[in-house]
C-alpha positions, 0 to 999 in steps of 0.5 A: 768357184767350183772348188768353193762349192766343193768346200761347202759340200765337204762341210756338210759331209762333216756335219753328218759324220757323227750319225754314221756307223764306223764302217760308213765313216770309213767309206765317207772318209775315203770319199771326202779324201778323193773328192777334193783332188777330183774337184781340183782336176775338174777346175784344171780341166776348166782352165784348159778349156778356157785356154783352148777357147782363147787359142781358137779365138786367136787363130780366127783373129790371125786368119782374119788379119792375114786375109786382110793383108792379102786382100789389101796387097792384091787389090791395092796393087790391082787398083794402082796398075789399072788406074795408071793404065787408065790414065795413059790409055783412057780405056773404060775397061781399065777404069772398071777394073780399078773400080772393082779393086776399089770396091774390094778395098772399101769392103775391107775398110768396112770390115776393119771398122767393125774390129775391136781394136781401135787402131784397126778401126782408125785404119778402116776409116782412113781406108774408107776416106781414101776410097771415096777420094779415089772413086771421085778421081775415077769419076771426075775425068782427067786429073793431074798426075800429082793427085794420083801420085798422092793417092798411091802414096796414101795407099802405100802408107795405109798398107804399111800402117796396116801391116805394122798394126797387125804385127803389133796385134800379133805381139800383143796376142802372143804376150797375152797368151803367155801371160794367160798360160803363166797365170793358169799354170800358177792357178793350177799349181796353187789349186794342186797344193791347196787340194793336197793340203786339204786332202791331207788335213781332211784325212788327218781330221777323219783319222782323228774322228775315227781314232779318238773315240777308240782311244777314249774307249780303250782308256775306259776299258783299261780303267774298268780292268783296273777296278774303276767303276761308275765311269761315264760312257757317253761318247761323241763317236760313230753310231756303232761305237756309241752302241758298244760304249753303251754295252760296256756301260751296262757291263760296268754297272753290272760289275759294280753290282757284282762287286757289291754283292761279293763284298757282302758275301765276304762279310757274311762269310767272314762272320759265318766262318770265323765266329764258329772257328773262334769258338772251336779254337777257344773250346779246344784251348780250354780242353788243352789246358784241362780246364774242364778236367784232366785228360788222358794222353790219347785225349790230349793228342786228339785235342792238340790235333783239333786245335792245330787244324782249327788254327790252320783252317782259320789262317787259310780262311783269313788268307783266302779273304785277303787274296780275294779282297786284293783281286776284286775289292782293291781300291785305286792306287795311291801312287806317291813318291816315298823314300824306299829305305824308310819304307823297308825300315818300317816293315822290318821294324814290325818283324823284329820279334820274329827275327829275334825269336830265330836269332836272324840277322837282317841286312838292309841296303842303305841306298837312298832312292825316291820311288813312286809307290802305293805305300800300303800295297808296298808294305804288304809286299815287303811284309809277305817277302820278309815273313816268307824269308823268316819262316824258311830261314834257319836259326841264326841265319841271315836275310839280305834286303837289297835295292837298286835301279836299272834303266827305267825300273826300280827293284827290291830283292829279298834273299834268305839262307833257307832250303831255296826253291827248285828250278821247276817251281820258280813260277809255281810259287806265285800261283794261288794256294800253292805251298811248297814243303814246310819247314821242319816242325811247322804247318804248311803255309796258305799259299797266298802270300806270294800270290798277293806280292805278285798281284800288288806288284802288277797293280803298280805296273811291275812284277815279281820273279824268283831268281836262281840262287846258290843258297836259299830263295831270291825274290826280286820285285820291280816296278817302273821308276815313273808310275 
């Protein structure tokens, strides 16, 4: 069948798809999707051709049978009339006319004997036998009237049988035509449905062949952006996507090497900066304690300034190292379900000395919520928010920690009674190294703590925001309920 050959061709096309480029695969998909309906149309055209040939054959058969009826009727009538006249008048001319009519009937009999229908062949043989008997009567001279009457009755019976058989054949042909037409229509319907299903299936398959490698590539790129290194970039995909994956694999390898170099650099910086800073700080402390000897008031002031700035510089170096580690050297998330109140309690316990020093009251929410978080990163978030709130809270103030769940997200809010944040600075406070006005008597902050809060919140699929408050600062961290 033509459609079967089309299926074999389509299968061969699928075997070649993986060697094509993305653009070529799009063209191939359009070709395959349009090929199947085209084959169905060709097969439908073939069925119509067969029906047309059958109609033409039936028309020729009908014309032949109609001509046979006409010849039988006209020549039979001529034979009967001429032989009756010959029997009465005995003129040779009537006998000759009868023989000519009989010859035409004998030719008709020979034609009927060559037909495919068995009934027509039997009628042809019967008509031929009748013709021989009639010819014998014409050549034999006088015969009883009864013999000729029997011949006339036989001829009339043959005519009636011929007409009946031709009507039967016409009915058979009509039924056969209806059956063939119905069968071809059903075949056309089946082919149309099958071709439509195959076209849809082929379209979906080709779409899957196109979309699947792109989805895989997108997932690998997302993992790459999350810090996952050393992925396998081997893919079964169009040639240009394979080349793109290979280029991304090379980028992955280079990023891994850069991060290793960066880690080595930070370790080196940590040693090279913190060691001399520690020595300077220790020496300044000895001078401040006047271990080498008494200092003048002006000298003590200079030593105090040196010690203060040394501590500030060391604090900022530590914060810088922690910030870069959070951004570039973060390990994959360890998301597990924890009890939210217990995590906050643990973080608050480490802050008790600072809270007691400033006589600050810490109010914690007692909502029992099970949340999926990375416990270490969540601890860093709470530590930084509480440390920031304690730093800016007045002596004897109150810090509130509230929790809740809205729709598909969980949130933690930390609210203090400090000076608050100006509306224009609600987004600036999360930028690296931004530091607002420091509390009275304290050095400016490093500007890294809230940046780390935002970084870790986003790593867990959430974010942090600074909300307007009547008094103090109001920070709220949220993340999805299912991460």
